C-alpha positions in Angstrom: 0.0 0.0 0.0 2.9 2.4 0.6 4.0 2.3 -3.0 0.6 3.1 -4.4 0.2 6.0 -1.9 3.6 7.4 -2.8 2.8 7.1 -6.5 -0.6 8.9 -6.2 1.1 11.7 -4.1 3.8 12.2 -6.7 1.1 12.3 -9.4 -0.9 14.9 -7.5 2.2 17.0 -7.1 3.0 16.7 -10.8 -0.6 17.8 -11.6 -0.3 20.8 -9.3 3.0 21.8 -10.9 1.6 21.6 -14.4 -1.4 23.8 -13.4 1.0 26.4 -11.8 3.3 26.4 -14.9 0.3 26.9 -17.2 -0.6 30.1 -15.3 3.1 31.2 -15.3 3.5 30.3 -19.0 0.5 32.3 -20.2 1.5 35.4 -18.2 5.1 35.0 -19.3 4.1 35.3 -23.0 2.0 38.5 -22.4 3.6 41.9 -23.1 5.2 43.5 -20.1 3.0 45.9 -18.1 5.6 47.1 -15.6 7.4 50.4 -16.3 11.0 50.8 -15.1 10.4 54.4 -14.0 13.4 56.5 -14.5 14.2 54.9 -17.8 10.6 54.7 -19.2 7.4 56.7 -18.8 3.8 55.4 -18.5 2.0 55.6 -21.9 -0.8 58.2 -22.0 -3.4 55.6 -23.0 -2.7 53.7 -19.8 -3.5 56.9 -17.7 -7.2 57.0 -18.9 -8.5 55.7 -15.5 -5.8 57.2 -13.3 -7.0 59.5 -10.5 -4.4 61.9 -9.3 -4.9 64.9 -7.0 -7.8 67.2 -7.9 -7.2 70.3 -10.0 -9.3 73.3 -11.0 -10.9 73.5 -14.5 -10.5 76.9 -16.3 -13.3 78.7 -18.1 -13.7 78.5 -21.8 -13.0 82.2 -22.3 -10.0 82.4 -20.0 -8.3 79.1 -19.0 -6.3 80.8 -16.3 -9.6 81.7 -14.5 -11.3 78.9 -12.6 -14.9 78.0 -13.2 -15.4 77.8 -9.4 -18.2 79.9 -8.0 -16.9 79.8 -4.5 -19.9 78.0 -2.9 -17.6 75.9 -0.7 -19.7 72.7 -1.2 -16.5 70.7 -1.9 -15.0 71.9 1.3 -18.1 70.9 3.3 -18.4 67.5 1.7 -14.7 66.5 2.0 -14.4 63.7 4.6 -10.7 64.3 5.0 -11.1 68.1 5.4 -8.2 68.7 2.9 -9.8 71.4 0.8 -9.8 75.1 1.8 -11.8 77.6 -0.3 -11.4 81.3 0.2 -14.1 83.3 -1.4 -15.5 86.8 -1.1 -19.1 87.8 -1.4 -19.9 90.3 -4.2 -20.7 93.8 -3.1 -24.3 94.1 -2.1 -26.6 95.6 -4.7 -28.4 98.8 -3.9 -30.6 98.2 -0.9 -34.3 98.8 -1.1 -35.6 101.8 0.8 -35.9 101.0 4.5 -39.4 100.3 5.8 -40.5 101.7 9.1 -40.2 99.1 11.9 -43.4 97.7 13.1 -44.0 96.7 16.7 -43.5 93.0 15.8 -40.1 93.8 14.4 -39.1 95.4 17.6 -40.4 92.5 19.8 -38.9 89.8 17.6 -35.9 91.1 15.6 -35.4 89.8 12.1 -32.7 87.1 11.7 -29.2 88.2 10.5 -29.3 85.7 7.6 -32.3 85.1 5.5 -32.9 82.8 2.6 -33.0 84.6 -0.7 -36.4 84.9 -2.3 -36.9 82.3 -5.0 -37.0 85.0 -7.7 -33.4 85.9 -7.1 -30.7 83.8 -8.8 -27.7 82.7 -6.6 -24.7 85.0 -7.1 -21.2 83.7 -7.7 -18.7 84.7 -5.1 -15.2 85.9 -6.0 -12.7 83.1 -5.6 -9.6 84.3 -3.7 -7.9 81.0 -3.0 -8.3 77.3 -3.4 -5.9 75.1 -1.4 -5.5 71.3 -1.3 -3.7 69.4 1.4 -3.0 66.4 -0.7 -1.2 64.3 2.0 -4.5 64.0 3.8 -6.8 63.5 0.7 -8.4 60.1 0.4 -9.2 60.5 -3.3 -12.9 59.7 -2.7 -14.1 61.9 -5.4 -17.0 63.6 -3.5 -15.8 67.0 -4.5 -15.5 66.2 -8.2 -19.0 64.5 -8.2 -20.8 67.3 -6.4 -19.3 70.5 -7.8 -22.2 72.5 -9.2 -20.0 74.4 -11.6 -18.0 71.4 -12.8 -14.8 73.2 -11.8 -12.9 70.2 -10.2 -11.5 67.2 -11.9 -8.8 64.6 -11.2 -5.4 65.2 -12.6 -3.4 62.7 -14.5 -0.1 63.6 -12.8 1.4 60.2 -12.2 4.9 61.5 -11.3 3.9 63.6 -8.3 6.5 62.9 -5.6 8.2 64.9 -2.9 10.4 64.6 0.1 8.6 67.0 2.5 5.0 67.3 3.6 4.9 70.9 2.4 5.3 69.6 -1.2 1.8 68.2 -1.0 0.1 71.5 0.1 -1.0 72.8 -3.2 -2.3 76.2 -4.3 -4.6 75.0 -7.1 -5.3 78.5 -8.4 -1.6 79.2 -8.9 -1.3 75.7 -10.5 -4.2 76.6 -12.9 -2.5 79.8 -13.9 0.8 78.0 -14.6 -0.9 75.4 -16.7 -2.8 77.9 -18.8 0.4 79.8 -19.4 2.0 76.7 -20.8 -1.1 75.8 -22.8 -1.3 79.2 -24.4 -4.1 80.7 -22.3 -4.3 84.3 -21.1 -1.9 84.7 -18.2 
């Protein structure tokens, strides 16, 4: 019985080796996917699904000017709290003539912030700064998906590396201006 058991064990091992070599052989004959970085670069078609850090999208008229309306929705939705939007409200339009206060206004003052009447369209705020702390970003994409102006997208910057944490604290408005200068936009 010992000879039959040893023979079946050897046959089982041989079968396992053939299955393993079949997997290795098929992958060995495929073209190489790995890129040896300093000597080679990743082909552009391989970057179609790559999601790098977020970047601002320029307007059609002026690529150096961001489409961002300064609403701050991306900043509120970010679970990592890595986005900081600095925006300024537009100067107020001419105020309507003041109405004499009634007794109810004196007893119950009007709130400081009121919802705009439905007839008024929301006004775009002036964007002063847009900063990303990339070393805390989880690349979840909530900011890109929920931007009402479509002003945020993922970059295709594969080679973004640095030695210090400050390297990953990005001023996205300055980056947009630099990119548009290279691409022939208005500086």
